[in-house]
C-alpha positions as CSV (number, residue, x, y, z in Angstrom):
1,X,-70.4,-108.4,-34.3
2,X,-71.8,-105.5,-36.1
3,X,-74.5,-105.7,-38.8
4,X,-77.4,-107.9,-39.3
5,X,-76.8,-111.5,-40.3
6,X,-79.6,-111.3,-42.8
7,X,-78.0,-108.3,-44.4
8,X,-74.7,-110.2,-44.6
9,X,-76.4,-113.2,-46.2
10,X,-78.0,-110.9,-48.9
11,X,-74.6,-109.2,-49.5
12,X,-72.9,-112.5,-49.9
13,X,-75.6,-113.8,-52.3
14,X,-75.2,-110.6,-54.4
15,X,-71.4,-111.0,-54.6
16,X,-71.7,-114.7,-55.6
17,X,-74.3,-113.8,-58.3
18,X,-72.0,-111.1,-59.7
19,X,-69.0,-113.5,-59.8
20,X,-71.0,-116.4,-61.2
21,X,-72.1,-114.5,-64.4
22,X,-68.5,-114.0,-65.8
23,X,-67.5,-117.4,-64.6
24,X,-70.5,-119.0,-66.4
25,X,-69.6,-117.0,-69.6
26,X,-66.0,-118.1,-69.5
27,X,-66.7,-121.8,-68.9
28,X,-69.4,-121.9,-71.5
29,X,-67.1,-120.5,-74.2
30,X,-64.6,-123.2,-73.3
31,X,-67.1,-125.9,-73.9
32,X,-68.0,-124.4,-77.3
33,X,-64.3,-124.1,-78.2
34,X,-63.8,-127.7,-77.2
35,X,-66.7,-128.9,-79.4
36,X,-65.3,-126.9,-82.3
37,X,-61.9,-128.4,-81.8
38,X,-63.4,-131.9,-81.7
39,X,-65.2,-131.2,-85.0
40,X,-61.9,-130.0,-86.6
41,X,-60.1,-133.1,-85.4
42,X,-62.8,-135.4,-86.7
43,X,-62.6,-133.6,-90.1
44,X,-58.9,-133.9,-90.2
45,X,-59.1,-137.6,-89.3
46,X,-61.5,-138.1,-92.2
47,X,-59.0,-136.5,-94.6
48,X,-55.5,-137.6,-93.7
49,X,-52.9,-135.2,-94.9
50,X,-50.3,-137.9,-95.1
51,X,-50.0,-139.5,-98.5
52,X,-48.4,-142.9,-98.9
53,X,-44.8,-142.8,-100.1
54,X,-42.4,-145.5,-101.3
55,X,-40.0,-146.0,-98.4
56,X,-36.9,-148.1,-99.2
57,X,-35.7,-150.3,-96.3
58,X,-32.5,-152.5,-96.1
59,X,-32.5,-155.2,-93.5
60,X,-29.1,-156.8,-92.7
61,X,-29.0,-159.9,-90.4
62,X,-25.8,-160.8,-88.4
63,X,-26.8,-164.4,-88.5
64,X,-29.4,-166.5,-90.3
65,X,-33.0,-165.7,-89.4
66,X,-36.0,-168.1,-89.5
67,X,-38.6,-165.4,-89.8
68,X,-38.9,-161.6,-89.9
69,X,-42.0,-159.5,-89.8
70,X,-42.5,-155.8,-90.1
71,X,-45.7,-154.1,-88.9
72,X,-47.0,-150.5,-89.2
73,X,-49.9,-149.4,-87.1
74,X,-50.6,-153.0,-86.2
75,X,-50.8,-154.3,-89.8
76,X,-48.2,-156.6,-91.3
77,X,-46.5,-154.7,-94.1
78,X,-43.8,-157.3,-94.9
79,X,-42.9,-160.8,-93.7
80,X,-40.6,-163.4,-94.9
81,X,-39.5,-166.9,-93.9
82,X,-35.8,-167.7,-94.1
83,X,-34.7,-164.3,-95.4
84,X,-31.3,-163.8,-97.0
85,X,-28.4,-162.1,-95.0
86,X,-29.4,-158.8,-96.6
87,X,-32.9,-158.0,-97.8
88,X,-34.0,-154.8,-99.6
89,X,-37.7,-154.0,-99.2
90,X,-39.7,-151.1,-100.7
91,X,-42.6,-150.3,-98.4
92,X,-45.6,-148.2,-99.4
93,X,-46.4,-146.3,-96.2
94,X,-47.7,-142.9,-95.0
95,X,-44.7,-141.0,-93.9
96,X,-45.6,-138.0,-91.7
97,X,-43.2,-135.2,-90.9
98,X,-42.6,-136.7,-87.4
99,X,-41.4,-140.0,-88.9
100,X,-42.8,-143.4,-88.4
101,X,-42.6,-146.4,-86.1
102,X,-42.2,-150.0,-87.4
103,X,-42.9,-153.1,-85.3
104,X,-40.1,-155.6,-85.9
105,X,-40.3,-159.3,-85.0
106,X,-37.4,-161.6,-85.7
107,X,-36.7,-165.2,-84.9
108,X,-33.1,-166.3,-85.4
109,X,-31.9,-169.9,-86.0
110,X,-29.3,-169.9,-83.2
111,X,-29.5,-169.2,-79.5
112,X,-26.5,-166.7,-79.5
113,X,-26.9,-162.9,-79.5
114,X,-27.8,-161.6,-83.0
115,X,-28.6,-158.3,-84.6
116,X,-30.8,-156.9,-87.3
117,X,-29.8,-153.6,-88.9
118,X,-32.5,-151.5,-90.5
119,X,-31.6,-148.7,-92.9
120,X,-34.6,-146.7,-93.9
121,X,-34.6,-143.8,-96.4
122,X,-37.3,-141.2,-96.1
123,X,-39.1,-139.8,-99.1
124,X,-36.9,-136.6,-98.7
125,X,-33.8,-138.7,-99.0
126,X,-32.8,-138.7,-95.3
127,X,-31.3,-142.1,-94.2
128,X,-31.7,-143.5,-90.7
129,X,-29.9,-146.5,-89.3
130,X,-31.3,-148.6,-86.4
131,X,-30.1,-151.9,-84.9
132,X,-32.2,-154.4,-83.0
133,X,-30.4,-157.0,-80.8
134,X,-31.8,-160.2,-79.4
135,X,-30.8,-163.7,-78.3
136,X,-33.1,-166.2,-80.1
137,X,-35.9,-163.8,-81.0
138,X,-36.9,-160.2,-80.5
139,X,-40.1,-158.2,-80.9
140,X,-39.9,-154.4,-80.6
141,X,-41.0,-151.1,-81.9
142,X,-38.3,-149.2,-83.9
143,X,-38.8,-145.4,-84.3
144,X,-37.6,-143.6,-87.3
145,X,-37.9,-139.9,-86.4
């Protein structure tokens, strides 16, 4: 081996010092950018850009239901005992560009397979049609993209 081990150690320490300065600068900027992004997200959360809209929804049952419940973001937005075969509901919900998800819970009177058809019309006039199937009851999330 040529060269002094002490000289090699100093050379290695110098190279590490030179590499650590740009590395520290790059990672420090990432932390500041992450903090700035977190502040922007918090500000956006404080001022939601989604305004509530009137969303018409038609529910059609294939057989008599004992109870139906609709939830949005965990909160019950509509519920009814012994609904008619067809119910028209107007919900007042925030409707983002991506659409929304409704939690649907239905209990039917019979034990046979039954269906619930949901027809939702967006504030822009786009109509979506979804069907939920179950035997005696069903609890699910229905997306409307």
